[in-house]
C-alpha positions as CSV (number, residue, x, y, z in Angstrom):
1,M,-6.7,-6.5,15.2
2,E,-6.9,-9.2,12.5
3,Q,-9.9,-7.6,10.8
4,E,-8.2,-4.1,10.6
5,N,-5.0,-5.7,9.2
6,T,-7.1,-7.4,6.5
7,E,-8.8,-4.1,5.7
8,F,-5.5,-2.3,5.5
9,L,-4.0,-5.1,3.3
10,N,-7.0,-5.1,0.9
11,A,-6.8,-1.3,0.5
12,Y,-3.1,-1.5,0.0
13,L,-3.5,-4.1,-2.8
14,T,-6.4,-2.2,-4.4
15,A,-4.2,0.9,-4.6
16,A,-1.4,-1.1,-6.0
17,L,-3.6,-2.5,-8.8
18,W,-5.2,0.8,-9.9
19,S,-2.0,2.9,-9.7
20,S,0.1,0.5,-11.7
21,N,0.0,-0.2,-15.5
22,D,0.6,-3.4,-17.3
23,E,3.2,-2.0,-19.7
24,S,1.4,-3.7,-22.6
25,T,1.9,-0.7,-24.9
26,P,4.8,1.8,-25.4
27,D,2.9,4.5,-23.5
28,G,2.6,2.3,-20.4
29,G,-0.4,0.2,-21.1
30,N,-3.6,-0.2,-19.2
31,P,-4.2,0.1,-15.4
32,I,-3.6,-3.4,-14.0
33,D,-6.9,-3.4,-12.2
34,E,-8.7,-3.5,-15.6
35,N,-7.7,-7.1,-16.1
36,Y,-6.3,-8.4,-12.7
37,A,-7.4,-8.7,-9.1
38,P,-5.5,-9.4,-5.8
39,E,-6.1,-13.1,-6.4
40,D,-3.8,-12.9,-9.4
41,L,-0.7,-12.1,-7.2
42,H,2.0,-14.7,-7.0
43,P,2.0,-16.2,-3.5
44,D,5.4,-14.7,-2.8
45,A,4.2,-11.3,-3.8
46,L,1.1,-11.6,-1.5
47,D,3.4,-12.7,1.3
48,L,5.6,-9.7,0.8
49,A,2.6,-7.4,0.8
50,R,1.3,-9.0,4.1
51,R,4.7,-8.7,5.8
52,D,5.2,-5.1,4.8
53,C,1.7,-4.1,5.9
54,L,2.0,-5.9,9.2
55,G,5.4,-4.5,9.7
56,F,4.2,-1.0,9.1
57,L,1.2,-1.4,11.4
58,N,3.5,-2.6,14.2
59,R,6.0,0.4,13.9
60,Q,5.8,3.0,16.6
61,I,4.4,6.5,16.4
62,L,3.8,8.7,19.4
63,G,4.4,5.8,21.7
64,H,1.8,3.5,20.1
65,S,1.8,1.1,17.2
66,V,0.8,2.6,13.9
67,A,-2.3,0.3,14.1
68,A,-3.3,1.8,17.5
69,F,-2.5,5.3,16.3
70,L,-4.8,4.9,13.3
71,G,-7.7,3.1,15.0
72,E,-10.2,1.0,13.2
73,D,-11.8,3.9,11.3
74,K,-8.7,4.8,9.3
75,M,-7.4,1.4,8.2
76,E,-8.8,1.5,4.7
77,Q,-7.5,5.0,4.0
78,A,-4.1,4.2,5.6
79,G,-3.6,1.0,3.5
80,H,-4.2,3.1,0.4
81,D,-1.9,5.8,1.6
82,F,0.8,3.4,2.5
83,W,1.1,2.1,-1.1
84,L,1.0,5.6,-2.6
85,T,3.5,7.1,-0.1
86,R,6.1,4.3,-0.3
87,N,6.0,4.5,-4.1
88,G,6.3,8.3,-4.4
89,H,2.9,8.9,-6.0
90,G,1.6,12.4,-5.8
91,A,-0.7,11.7,-2.9
92,G,-0.5,9.7,0.4
93,F,-0.1,10.3,4.1
94,W,1.5,13.7,3.8
95,D,-1.5,14.8,1.7
96,N,-4.0,14.0,4.4
97,P,-3.3,16.0,7.6
98,D,-7.0,16.3,8.2
99,V,-7.2,12.5,8.5
100,Y,-3.9,11.8,10.5
101,G,-3.1,15.2,12.0
102,T,-0.1,17.2,10.8
103,Y,2.5,15.4,12.8
104,G,0.9,12.0,12.1
105,A,0.8,12.6,8.4
106,H,4.5,13.5,8.3
107,K,5.6,10.7,10.6
108,L,3.5,8.1,8.7
109,S,5.0,9.4,5.5
110,D,8.5,9.0,6.8
111,L,7.8,5.5,8.0
112,A,6.2,4.5,4.7
113,K,9.1,5.9,2.7
114,S,11.5,3.8,4.8
115,Y,10.0,0.7,3.1
116,G,11.3,1.8,-0.3
117,E,9.5,1.6,-3.6
118,L,7.9,-1.5,-5.1
119,N,6.6,-2.1,-8.6
120,L,3.6,-4.3,-9.4
121,T,4.3,-6.1,-12.7
122,V,2.7,-8.6,-14.9
123,G,5.0,-11.6,-15.5
124,D,5.2,-13.5,-18.8
125,D,3.1,-16.1,-17.1
126,G,0.2,-13.7,-16.5
127,I,0.8,-13.6,-12.8
128,L,1.4,-10.4,-10.8
129,Y,4.7,-9.8,-9.0
130,L,6.1,-7.2,-6.6
131,E,9.7,-6.2,-7.3
């Protein structure tokens, strides 16, 4: 399932970039994706994102791995929802029972929240970090 994992990770990183601000002004700054891309992540941040995404996809739901439960056609949406849900944004798995089923949406939400919140930040060196 290497391709699905890549799709999931790319969607996760895309959601992180557009849902985070660079804190360049007192009101929060600009969305990070206006000036940065996944390639701007520090290698340690990218490794953390990969580990969390792979760990999430290997968790169990209804007797299957999350990856098997999702199937190929939901990887992009799920990567996006994993970032949003784990960080408490106003949307995510729980907001998509039509995609994951009611039980699946709630179970995926619980699993995502167990990873805790992460913040994408721009370091003084102009590199993106996850903390």
